[in-house]
N, C-alpha and C positions, 0 to 999 in steps of 0.2 A: 691754424689752431689744431692742437693735438686731439685726436679722436678719443683718446683715453688718457686718464691721469692716474698716477700711482704714487702714493705717499706712505712712507714707513716711519713710524714713530712709536717708541715705547712698546714694541712688540706687536703693534697693530698695523697691518697693511690695509690702507684704504684705496680701493680701486673704483674710479669714477668714470662711467660712460659719459663722454663729453661731446655729444652732438645735440645740444639743446635746441638748435634751430629746427631739427626734425624729430624732436621728442626722443632723442637717443636711439633712433632706429638703427638697425644693424646693416651696414654695408660690408663688403669683403674686408677692407682694412680694419674696421673695428672688431670684426670676428677674430681675425688672426692676432690682433694686438691683445685682446682679452685672453686668448689662449696663452700667449707669451707671458702676460702678467700673472696668470694663475700658476704657471710653471715656476716663475721666479719666486712667488710667495711660498710655494711648496718647498723649494730647494733652500730658501733662506732660513737658517736655523734661528735667526733673531726674530722671525715672524712667528707669533703664537696664535694669532687670530686674524681673519680676513673680514673686512667690511666691504660689501659691494653695493654701489648706489649709482644714481644718475644725476647729471647736472641739470639745473633749471627746474622746470615744473614737472617733468616726467621721470619715471624710473627707466622704462624702455617701451616703445611702441612696437617692438618686434622687428620684423624684416622691413627694410627700406624698399617699399614697392616701386617707388620712382626710380631708384637706382637699378632695381631688377629689370624694369621695362627698358631702361636705356642700354642695358647690356645685352638685350635680346633674350630669346627663349633660352632658359637654363634648365639643366638636369636637377630637379628638386631633390632627388635621392642623393645625388653626389654632393649637393650643397649641404645637406644635413650631415652626411658622413664626414665631410671635410671641415665644415664651419661650426655647426651648432653642437653636434654630438660630442666632439672633443671637449667643448666647454662644460657641458653637463657632467661628463665623466670626470673632468678635472675637479669640479666642485665636490662631487660625491666621493671621489677617491682622495681628496685633500686630507692629509692626516692632521688637520687643524680645523676648528670650527669656522664656518662661514656665515656671517650675519648679513642679511639683506636689510639695508636702510631704504624702506619703501617710501620714497618721498612724493610719488605721484602715480600716474597711470602705469600699470604693467599689463601690456596687451600682447596676445599671441605668444611668440617666442620670448618676449619680455616677461610674460606671466610664467612661462615655463622656467625661465632663469631664476625668478624669485622663489618658485616652489622647490627648486633644487637646493636652495640654501638650507642650512641647519636651523636657523632662527630668522623670523621675519618681524621686524619692528616697523610699524606703519604710521604714517601721519594720518590724522583724521581726514585729510583731503585726498588720500590715495584711493585708487580703485584698481580692480583686477578684472580682466575680461579675456576669455578664450575666444578670440575674434575670428578664428579660422573659417568657420562655416559661412561667414558673410561673403567670402570670396570662393566658396565651394571647395575649401581645402579641409584637411583633417588635422587633429591635434599632432604636434610634433615636439621635439626637444624635451621629451620626457613627461609631458603633461598627462598622457594617457597612463603613465605609471604612477605619478604623484597624486593626481586629482582623485581617482577612486579610492586610493588608500587613505586619503585624508577625509573625504566627505561621504564616501560610500558610492556604490554604483549608480543608484537612481538620481541622486543629486548631481553627480558628475555628468551623467547623460544629459540632463537638462541644461547644465551650464555649458557643455560642449556644443550641443545641437541648437541652442537658442542664442548663443553668444551673449548670455546674460551678464550685464555689468554689475559687479559686486562692490559695494562701498566698504570702506575699512571696517566699520562696526559690524557689518554683515559677515565679512571675512573672519573677524574675531569670533563671532558666534558659531561659525561653521568649523572653527579650528584651523583655518588656513593661515592665520598669522598669530604670533605670540602676544603682541601688545599693540595697542592703538593709543597714540598720544597726540595732543595738539601740535600743529606744525612747529610752533615756537619752541616746543620741548623735545623735538625729534633728535636734534644733535646731541643734547645732554643725555638723553635716554640711551641712545646708541653708544655713546662714549662710555657710559657707566657699564653697559653690558660687555663691551669690548675690553674694557679694563679688567673686568672680572676674569674673562677667559685668558687675557694676556698674563695673568698671575696664577692661573690654574694648572693642574698637572696635565700637560698637553698630551703626553703619550697615553694616559688613561682615557682621556676624552676621545682621542683618535680611535682607540680600540672600541669604546662604547658606540661611536658613530658607525663603525663597521658592524658591530653586533646588532644594533637597532635596525639597520638596513637588512641584514640577513634575517632578523627576526620577523620581518614582514612577509617573507616568502618560504622560510624553512619550517619543518615540523618541530615539535617540542624536543624530541630526542637529539636532533641535529643541533638545536640551539643550546641545549644543556651541555653537549660536548664542546661546542664552540666557546661557551662561557668559561668552562674549565681551562681550555687552551689559552684564552685571553687573560684569565686571572693569573695564570702562571707567569705570563710575560709582565703583566702589571706588577705582580708581587716581587719581581726581580729588578724593578726600576729604582733609580736613585730617588725619584720623587716619593715612592712608597716608603723608602727608608727614612726620608726626611719627614713625611707625614706621621709615621709612628714615633719618631724621636720628638717631634713637636708636641704630639699628644702626651707623651710621658713627661715632657718638661712644661706642660700646660702653657704653651705659647702658640702663636699663629705660624703655620708652616710657611716656608719660603720655597716654593716650587720653582724648578729651573726648566721644566718641560722635558726632562730626560728620564 
């Protein structure tokens, strides 16, 4: 059975972690297959939006500890640099929106993977937990970046140091996820969001993704300059010309992502 599935239809690339028997825990092959899938999605001009999800009951339980034990003592720093960090960077640098279809538990690096996405749509049955402290490890795969920026330092400290399990409604209240829907409605809700972005001005959204990330760390003057730089790029795009023409003609624009 393939550890990862990828399906591309109507501008939507759906990437599914496919190790349901271990709650989509990451071993080496899955890590590298996900890196490859994200590269493929980025390079494919037909792809306008990426949906990341897990097969079965879980999104991802993080690192496969059993596989780690079987392979013997490993260099955790090297593992992050080679396996997880490239995944997080690929999601954040992806010039297309990445939607997390949070179908179940997201734990440890699985939680980090969800937080790295641009939008999280969660099933009511989903949970999130920064479980690292339970085996005396620290946050990794970007959680120490995303978590405090989303919920603030004090709440992030508590969630990280107590491995507090967060239900989907609690995650929504904290601002960790965008939407929470009944499990039976998850597919339709994700499909609707993905379809919106598949028809949206992809280049403008890619620029806004970079701008919002920069806005979390830069001062106002730097952000104002970067906005002006990005607006010039957006203003010279084919989609901008189409948007203006559609406005003048009182019709819905047909964006091509260019």
